[in-house]
N, C-alpha and C positions, 0 to 999 in steps of 0.2 A: 503492500500499498504504499502510496507516495504521500509526501507531506501536505499536499493539498487535498487529498483524499480524506486523510485525519483529521484536518480541522474541518471539513464539510461534516463528516460523520459525528466528530463531537458537538457541533451545532445542532444537527438535526436530534440528535440523541438528548442533549440538554434541553431541548425545545420540546422535545415529547415528554421527558419527565414534568417539565414546569407546566405542559398543560395538565396532566394528571393532578399535582398540587394543587393547580388553580382550580378544577372543578371540586377537589376534597376540601377546599376553603383552607388550605395552607400557605395563605396567600404571601406572608413573610419569608417563608421558605424558598417560593418560588420567585419573588423577587429577589433575593440573595442570588440564588442561580442563576436568572437573567442579567442582571449587574455583572456578574461573573462572566458570563459570554460575552460581554460588549467588546473586547478585544479579539476574541474569536471571530466575532461578527467582522471587526474592523479589518481583519486579514483576508476576509473575502469578498464583499462588494456591496453595493450602494443597497442592493435587494435585500440581504442579510440584516445590514443595519436598520432599515426600515421594518422588517420583520421582527426584529427584536424589539424595536423601540415600542412598535403597535403591541406587542404580547403584554410589555410592561404596561402600557396604558391601560390594556382590557384588565389585567389581575388589579390593577388600582382602580377601575372603574366597580368590577366586583366586590373588592375590599370593602369602598365606600358605600355600595349598595347594602350588601348583607351585615356588616359590621357597624356601619353609621359613622365611621372614622372619616376625617374631612381630607380625601386625598385628591382634591380638584387641582391643584395646582400642580401637583408632580405629575398628574396625568395629563394634563394639558401641556406641559413641559415634555413628554414622551410623544406625545400625538405632533406637535409641531417639529421634532426631530424625524419621528417616523415621516410625516408629509414631505420634509425637504428630501430624503433618502428616496423616496418613493417616486418623486416627479422626475427625479435624475433617471429611474428605470425605464419611464414611459409604461409601465407595467399598470394596464386598465385596472386588473382584478386587486392589486397591491394597492392602488392609489385610492380605487374605491373602497376597501375596507378600512383605510383611514379617515376617510370623511364618514362613514358610516359610524366609525368608533366615535368619533368626536361628536356626531350628534347625539349618541348614545350617553357620551359623557355629560353634554348639556342634561339630556333628559333626568339623568340621575340627581345632577344637581338639583334642577326642579322638584323632585321627588322630596328632598331634604329640605326645601325652602317654604316659605308662607302660601307659595302656590298661586300668588295674587296675578302674575301675569306669564305669558307662555313664553318660552325662551326665544330669543329673536331669529337665531339662526338654525335650531334644531331641523325642522321641516326641511329647509334649504338644504342643508350637510346630508340629512338621510336622502332627498331626492337626486343630489350630486353622487353620492355612492352607487344608489340604484342604477343611474344610467350608465355608470364606468363598468358596474358589475354585469350589465346586461350586455355592453361590448363585448365583455369577456366571456359569457355565455357559463358561467359557473352557478347550476341551479342551487346549490346550499347556501352560496353567498347571497343570489338574489332573495332567496326565502328570508334570510335574515333581515334585508332592507326592506321588503314587503312587511314583515311584522314588526320594525321599528316605525315605518311610517303608520302603521296601525294603530302604534301608540299615541302617537299625536292626535288622532281623532278620537280613539278610546278612551285613553287615561287623560290626557289635558283637555280637549275639547268636548268629552263625554258624549259623544255621537256615536253610540255603538252601531246604528244601522251602516254608517258609512266605514268604521272601522272594520266591522267583520268581513267582507270580500276580503282585505288585506290579510286577516289572520286567517283566514280559510286557505286561500294561495299559499301563504307561508306554510301551511301544515302540510299541504299536497307535497310541496316541492321538497320540504326537508324530510318528510317519509320516503320520498323517491332518491333523497340522496343520503338514507340511512343516518340522517343526525337527529339521535334521540334527543339532544337536549333543543334544539332547534324546535324540534315537533312538540316537546314538553311546553316551552313558552307558548306555541301558537295555539295548542289546544287548551291551556290554561286561561288564555284570554277569550277563545270561544266562549268557554265555560263563564266566565265572567259575563259577557253579552246574554248569555241565556239566562244567568241570574237575575240579571236586570229587567229582562222580559217577564219575570215570573216562572221561568222553566226549571224548577228546582231538580226533578229527574234528570234533566239532559246538563243542567250544570255539574250535577255530581257525577254523574259517568265521565264527564269531561276531565273534570279534576281528579277524579281517580286515575285515569288515564295519564294525566300529567305525571302523577305520582309515581306511577309505575315507570313510565320513560325515566325519569329521574333515578330512581333506584337502579334501574338496569345502566344507567349510565354513571353511578357512583357519584353524582351530582350532590354531594350533602347538603350545602346550604340550599339547594333549591329543593332538596327534598324536605327540608324543615317548613320553607315557605309554601311548599304544596299541602304539608298537613295542616298547616294555620289556614289556609284558604279553604280547605275541605270541612274543616271544622267549622267554619261559618256557615257552611251549606247544612250539615248536618245539625247544628244549632237550630237552625231556619227551620228544619223538618221536625224539631223536637227531640231530635236525639242527643240529647245533652251528654251522656255517658260516653258515646263514641266521639262527640267533639272534646270532650275532656280529656280522652285517653289519646286523641292526637295531638293537642295541645301540649299535652306533659310529655310526648315524646319529640315533639317539636323543641321544646326546650331542653330538653336532655342534649339534642344535636347542636343546638346554639350555645349552650353552655360549653361544650367541648370546643367549640370555634373562637369561643370569647367573644361573641357577637352582643355584647352589652345592652345595646339600642333595642335591639329586637328581641331580648330576652323580657325586656319592660313590657313590650307591647302584647306578648304573649301572657306574662302576668297579668296584664290588665283585662285580656279577654277569660281568663280563668277566673279573675274574680268576677267578671260578670256573669259568669253560667252559674256561679253559686250564689 
């Protein structure tokens, strides 16, 4: 094996491990590994540097989403680096991924705010990412962009009728691409739309499928939040014992991740049940 091949393999193996830790909620370990891979990426090319910075931004975004930590400045710095390197490559898929991740970073910042105004560039960045990803014709990536655009309509604008086609297309494409995590997000929000429409049985079935997909993918923070969402439907149906069991399991997972703000939310819901 040549030195160049060894460097490439080291980079790919490191990224694969960082992805696993990212899904498991081991954000600090994933970030330590990715920062350690920076000199390796620098020996490769702009694409490697962009991929490394982009994954750092994604880990920081999920860390902010699930743990409640303020990672906004760090992830925006990583996104700026990722975009600078991605644009040099001329790779539509890579550049589209950066724009999409930037839009999602803005979305997570919105969720942690008073939600008084829609993020100025969120939809713009998602649509820019989708256009580039369509050029590259990568179904899994298109699914992610479709899902994120659905978030703008469903979560921010609370227009579930307009959001639903985006979530349904994201679910179809994610299933075709065998992406359990993205499929779990899409079917979760389809379930939320059913819940808002008063279809409790449909919502429960969708949220149970989202939970199953996250368990298959070993997406631990996502499993916790799937349990919380499912508990809300169960409580609405009068199944308080089932809801309590799910919330207690979610709390246990969140405690193992050190997700303090989420634990407080679960404690509040448990108190409401009693």
